[in-house]
Every structure is written in C-alpha cells, then in structure tokens.
N, C-alpha and C positions, 0 to 999 in steps of 0.2 A: 418114120412118120410119113403118111401119104400126103399128097397135095391137098386132098379134101380136108384132112384133119388140121393141117396148118392154117387153112383158110378159116375154119371154125374158131380156132384159138385166137387168131388175129381179131376177129369180130368181137369175141368176148372181152379182150383187152381194151379195145376201143370203146366198148359200151360201158365199161366200169369207170366211174368218175374218180379222178385223182383225189386222194385224201390229204388236205393241207393241215398242218399243225396249228392249233389256236394259240399261238405264242403271244399275240398282242393282248388278248383278254387276260391271260394268266399273268403277264407282266404288269398290267394295269392293276389288277386286284392285289398283287404282292406289294406294289408301290404304295397304294393307299393304306394297307395294313401297317407297313413300316412307318409311314408318316403319322398315323394315329398313335402307334407305340411311342414314337419320338415325342409327340406333343404331350402324351400322358406322362412320360418320364420327366418332361420339363415342367410338369405341374399345370399345363394349359390344355384345354380341350378345344376342339374345333368350334364348339358352341360358345366358348367364352369370348372369343374375339380379342379386343384390346385389353392389355393388362391393367390392373387397378393401380391408380396413382395416389400418392399421399403427399402432403405438403410438409416440408422441413425447412428449417432455418440453418444456414451454413455460412459462417464468416460474415454475418450481418445481412445476407441476402436470403430471400425466400425462393425455394425451388419446388417444382412438382416432379417427383421421381417415382418409379415403380415401387410397389410396396416392399418387394424383396430386397431393394437397395437401401431402404431406410436404415436398417441396422448397420450396414456398411458405412453409410455417411455419418451416423451417430458415433460409431467407433472411431472413424477418422477424425471427427470433430473433437472427441474426447482425447484422442492421442495428440492432436495439435495443441489443445489447451494445456495438457500436462507437459508437453514439450516446451511450450512458451513459459509455463510456470517454472520449470527446471532451469530454462535459460535465464529468466529474470532472477531466480534465486542465486544462480551461479554468478551472474553479473553483479548482484548486490554483495555477494560474498567476496568477489574479487575487489570490488570498490572498497569494502570495509577492510579487507586485507591490505590493500594499497594504502588506505588512510592510516591503518594501524602501523604499517611499516614506516610511513613518513613521520608519524608522530613519535615513533620509537627513535628514529634517527634524530629528530629535533630535540627530544629529551636527552639523548646521549650528548648531543652538541652543547645543550644548555648545561649539563652536568660538567662537561669538560671545561666550559668557560668559567663556571663557578669554581672549579678546582684551580684553574689558573689564577682567578681572582684571589683565592685564599693564599696562594703562593705570593701573589703581588702584594697583598696586605702585609704578609710577613716581611717581604723585602722592604716595603716602605717603613715598617716599624724599625727594622734594623738600621736603615739609612737615617731615620729621624734620631735614633740614639747616637749615631756617630756625629751627625750634624750638631747635636746638642753639646757634645764634648768640645767641638771647635768653637761654638758660641761662648764658651766659658773662658776662652783664651784672651789674655790682655794683649791685643794686637799692637798697641802703641809701645808697650814695654818690650815686646818681642822684636819689633822692628828696630828699636834703639839698640838692643843687645845683640841681636843676630838677624840682620836684614835678609840674609840668604835663606835661613831656616823659615823666617816669617813668610817670604815669598813662596817657598815650597809648600808650606802648610795652607796658605791662602789658595793656591792652585788646587790642592786636594779638597779643600772646603768647597770650592766652586764646582768641582767634579761631582762631589756627593750631592749637592743641591740639584744639579742637572739630572743625575740619575734618579733622584727622588721624584722630580717633576715628571720625568718620562714614565716611571713606574706608576705614578698616580694617574697619568693620562691614559695609559694602557688599561688600567682598572676601569676608568670611566667609560672607555670605548667598549670594553667587554660587557659592562653593565647595561649600556645602551643596546648592545646586540641581544643580550638576554631578554631585555624588556621588549624589544621588537619581535623576537620569536614568540614570546608569551602573548603579545597582542595578536600575532598571526594565528596562533593556536586558538585563542578565544574567538577570533573572527570565523575560523573554520568550524568550531563547535557551534557557533550561533547559526551559521548557514545549514549545517547538518540538522540542528534542532528545528529550524524552520521547515525543512523537508519532512521531518517526522510529524511536526504539528499540522502541516498542511494535509497529511494523509489521515491523521487520527482525530483531528478536530474539524468538524464540518464548518465551512465558511471562514476558515482562518485567514486573517489578513492583517496588515499593519494597524488598521483601525482597532481590530480586536486586541492586538498586543498592547496598544495604547490604553484601551479600556482596562485591561488587566493591570497595567502599571498604576493607573489611577486608583483602581480597586485595592491594590496592595498597599498603597499609601494611606487609604482610609483605614486599613487594618493595623497601622502603626509603623510600616516600613518607610524608610526615607529613599531618596532618589538613588543614592550610592548603593544601598542594599538591593533595590529593585534592578539596578543595572547588572548586578552579579547573578541574577536568576536567569541562567542560560540552559540549565538542564531541562529537556522537554518533559521529564517526569514531574518536576516541580511545577512547571507551567500548567500541565494538565490538572494537577491537584488544585491549583489556584483558579483555573477555569471552572472546575466543578463547584468550588465554593462560591464563585461569582454567580453561576447559574442558580444555585440553591438560594442565595440571598435575593435574587431577582424574583424567583417563584414566591418566596415568603412575602416580599414587598407587594407583589400583585394580589396575593390573597388578602392582605390587609387592606388594600385599596378597594377591593370588591366588597368587603364587609367592614364598614367604618367602625371605629372603636366606640363602645357604649351601646351599640345596636344589637339587641338580642334576637335570636331567631324565634319566629312565632311557634308556639307549641303545636304539636301535631294533634289533630282531633282523633280521638279513639272511636272506632265504629263499634257500636254495641252488637251483640250477637243476635238480638231480635230483629234487626233491620237487614233485609236482604238486598243484594245488588239489583239495580234495575235491569229488566230484560228487554231485548229488542222486540218491539210490537210485531214485527214481521214473523218472528219465530214463536209467538204465543199461540196457544190453542184458543178456540172460540170462547170458552169460559174465561180464560185468563185475560183475553183482550177486552171482553165486556166488563170485567171487574176493573181492569186498568182504566178504561174509558170512563166508567162511572166515577172513579176516584178523581180523575182530572176535572170532570164537570163539577164535582163537589168542591174541589179546591178553588175553582174559579168563582163559584158562587159565594165563597166566604168573604 
C-alpha cells in the first residue's frame, strides 16, 4: 500500500464516529418489565398502590391486616380455640379421672374397714359368749372349794373382758373412720356439684340454693331430706320447677281471679279500614273531608 492510500484510510477511520452499545436503555426496559411481571404475579399492579386492609378480632384485640392475611388469622384463631378446647377437655378428663381414682381408693378403704368390723363383731360375739359362761360360775363356792382354780378362772375372766373391750373399741374407731370418709366424700360431691351448677344455672349462688331449699320444703320435704339433695341433676330439676311456679304466680298476679278478659269486637266486612289522607286521591279526600264535616255537625 502506498503512502497516499494509507493517509486516505486514516482519514476515513477518524471521520467515522464510534458506535457505542445502548446497554443502559435496554437494561432499564428489561428491569421495568421484570418488576411489572413480579407485581402482577403477586396480585398487585403499579396502579393499586397500598394493599387493602380489613378489620379482624384476634385474642380479644382488633387489628387491621391485609385482606390476604385475614384467612390465615382466622385459621390460626380457630386452631387456637380448638387447641384450648382440647386442653380444657383433657384437663377436665384428668381431673375426673383423678377424682374417680381417689373415690375408688376411698371406697376400697371403706369396704376394708367394714370387713374388719364384721370380723370384730364376730369376735365380740364370741367373747361375750365366753364371758357369759364365767358369769354363771358361783365364785364364792369355787373359792371355798378350790381357791387356786378360782384365782385362775378369775384371771381368765378378766382377760376375756379386756379383750372384749379392746375389740369393741376398735370397732368404734373404724366406724368413726368410715363415717369421716363418707362425710369427706359427700363434701367433695357437694363442691363438684356447685361447680356444675355454677356453669349450667345462670346466677347460681348460695342465696339461690337457700331459695331452692325453702321451695323444696313447701313441696313437702323436710330439712334432712333437702340436705341429702346433692346431685346437680336433681337440683336442676328442682330449679326448673321453682322457675315454673314463679311464672305461674306472676301470671296470676297480672290477671286477678274473677276478672274476665273483655270480648274482642268483631269487625264487619262492610266497614273498611281508614286510609291515610295523604295517600288518597282527590275524589277520596273530598269524600273523606265531607264525612268529617258531617260527623262534626251532628
């Protein structure tokens, strides 16, 4: 290549502007498209702005949360409620199970004490029979005839009476123990019954219980019989009967005896119900007005 050709090529290269890639604009357009797609996929457009909120109640408090979270909160609330119900049911079951186990042990102990008392009664009866034989002995004659034998028999006689007293004392102690256990069981049943009645009878209180006791006495029960009413099922029946009698008594008070209700007037078919003058036609209003004037002039 000649020097003249190289010079021309150099001028052409210098005169040609450099082509720069438009990377910035392309990247900007792609980023906006991706953002729009992401927003649409999330269910929100650029024009929507803030998400919609809704008001929910959760654990006694009110919150404003996005609409899409409402169902999640409701499911959580429902799950929490059911979990608490299961926990309460389990706790109640465990309490009843524990109470049942305790009552079973107490019943077994009472039965054991009763069995021991039966054996004690048999022992006392046997000792009484032996003591009765010694009481038939003529001690004066025996002492005169055989003092040694008399002393021996008197010692045996004393031992039998001592054994008899000990056996009778043990029976008395066991009976007191059984009675104490029964009183404790009754007290437990009463407390459990109060808990049931407090849940199932609105406004249950000692005053209501006293009213039911007095009501029961008016129905022919005595104090001892009313004191034995500890089953909450029986108390609820008594409470319903008391409420029923109260309703009947109030109804009788509102309508005294001997006063009859006034007979209802029958409306004849020829008489039509009065119509609001504002809703009457012109002819109807004129006829209605003329009738009023005629009635006043009578």
